[in-house]
C-alpha positions in Angstrom: 109.6 89.2 123.2 108.1 91.2 120.3 104.5 90.9 119.2 104.1 89.3 115.7 102.0 91.3 113.3 100.7 89.6 110.2 101.9 90.9 106.9 99.8 93.7 105.6 99.5 95.2 102.1 99.3 98.9 101.5 96.2 99.5 99.3 94.6 102.4 97.5 90.8 102.8 97.4 88.6 105.1 95.3 85.2 106.0 96.6 82.3 107.6 94.8 78.6 108.3 95.0 76.1 110.4 93.2 72.8 109.4 94.8 71.4 110.7 98.0 73.8 112.2 100.6 76.9 111.2 98.7 79.4 112.6 101.2 77.7 110.6 104.0 77.7 107.5 101.9 81.5 107.7 101.5 81.9 108.2 105.2 79.7 105.2 106.0 81.8 103.1 103.6 85.0 104.0 105.3 83.4 103.2 108.7 82.3 99.8 107.5 85.7 99.0 106.0 87.3 100.1 109.3 85.0 97.8 111.3 86.0 94.9 108.9 89.7 95.4 109.7 90.9 97.8 107.0 93.3 100.3 108.7 93.2 103.7 107.1 96.4 105.7 106.9 95.1 108.7 104.9 91.8 110.0 103.5 91.7 112.7 100.8 89.4 115.6 100.7 86.0 115.2 99.1 85.7 116.2 95.4 82.7 117.0 93.3 83.2 115.7 89.8 81.1 115.6 86.6 79.9 112.2 85.6 82.3 110.0 83.6 81.3 107.5 81.0 77.5 108.1 81.1 76.8 111.9 81.2 73.1 112.0 81.9 73.3 111.6 85.7 74.0 113.7 88.7 77.6 114.9 89.7 79.6 112.6 91.8 81.4 113.1 95.1 84.7 111.2 95.1 87.6 110.6 97.5 90.6 108.3 97.8 92.1 106.5 100.7 95.4 104.8 101.6 95.0 101.9 104.0 96.4 98.5 105.0 94.8 95.1 105.0 95.7 91.5 105.7 93.1 90.4 103.1 94.3 88.9 99.9 93.2 90.9 96.8 90.1 88.9 95.9 89.0 88.7 99.5 89.4 92.5 99.6 87.2 92.8 96.5 84.6 90.5 98.1 84.6 92.8 101.2 84.1 96.0 99.2 81.4 94.5 97.0 79.6 93.2 100.1 79.7 96.6 101.7 78.4 98.2 98.5 75.5 95.7 98.5 74.8 96.2 102.2 74.7 99.9 101.7 72.1 99.5 99.0 74.0 99.6 95.7 72.1 97.9 92.9 73.4 96.9 89.5 72.5 99.4 86.8 74.0 100.4 83.5 77.8 100.5 83.4 79.2 103.8 84.7 75.6 104.8 85.7 74.4 106.4 88.9 75.3 104.7 92.1 74.7 105.0 95.8 78.2 103.9 96.6 81.2 102.7 94.5 84.4 101.4 96.1 87.2 100.6 93.8 90.4 98.8 94.7 93.0 101.0 92.9 96.1 99.2 93.8 97.4 96.5 96.2 101.0 97.1 97.1 103.1 96.5 94.0 101.0 93.5 92.9 99.9 93.3 89.2 96.8 91.1 88.7 94.8 90.3 85.6 91.9 88.2 86.8 88.3 88.0 85.4 87.1 89.8 88.6 89.9 92.1 89.3 92.7 94.0 87.5 95.4 95.7 89.6 96.4 98.4 89.4 93.0 99.6 88.3 93.0 99.7 84.5 91.6 103.2 84.2 93.4 104.9 87.2 95.6 107.0 85.0 92.8 108.4 82.9 90.5 109.6 85.6 91.0 113.0 87.2 88.4 112.2 89.9 90.8 109.5 91.1 94.1 111.2 90.4 93.3 114.5 92.1 92.3 113.0 95.5 95.1 110.4 95.3 97.7 113.2 94.5 96.5 115.0 97.7 97.5 112.0 99.9 100.2 110.2 97.8 101.7 112.7 95.3 104.9 110.7 94.8 103.2 107.3 94.4 104.5 105.7 91.2 101.8 104.3 88.9 102.5 103.3 85.3 106.1 104.7 85.5 105.0 108.2 86.6 104.0 109.9 89.9 100.3 110.4 90.5 101.0 114.2 90.3 102.6 113.8 86.9 99.7 111.7 85.7 97.2 114.2 87.0 98.9 116.9 84.8 98.0 114.9 81.7 94.3 114.4 82.2 91.3 116.8 81.8 90.3 117.9 85.3 87.6 120.4 84.1 84.7 120.5 86.5 86.6 118.8 89.3 86.2 120.8 92.6 87.4 120.1 96.1 84.4 120.5 98.3 85.7 119.9 101.8 87.3 117.5 104.3 86.4 113.9 104.6 
């Protein structure tokens, strides 16, 4: 008799921080997600990146992860937002400084336009700080009709620097 395993979706997560010990904040977020049942398959290196959107703030540390979850998309969003809040994230200005930011980048091949969640993430193909770490762990992943590696070749990655292992 074989053991039944619930269906799981392959997800992509983007992580970022630019307050305090940013690298440690990313590691804590992954640990909390793991404890909540998210099963990580790959973690990118850590990348230092200039601020995006709002420029008068510290540089960010970013990473991406591939994982599996049994959670539905909105339940996954609730989980990541709860972890952000538990870790001390406070609402500030859009694209402003943050202790932790966890974005659901994609959820299998699902396309969603919901008031709380758009999948795949609507800005994924414009952000080098997402595409570079994602290309490291999933270079042939197709998003918007092109591979992550191809998309990365078309964005400005000035100032983006790999700073070490996760």
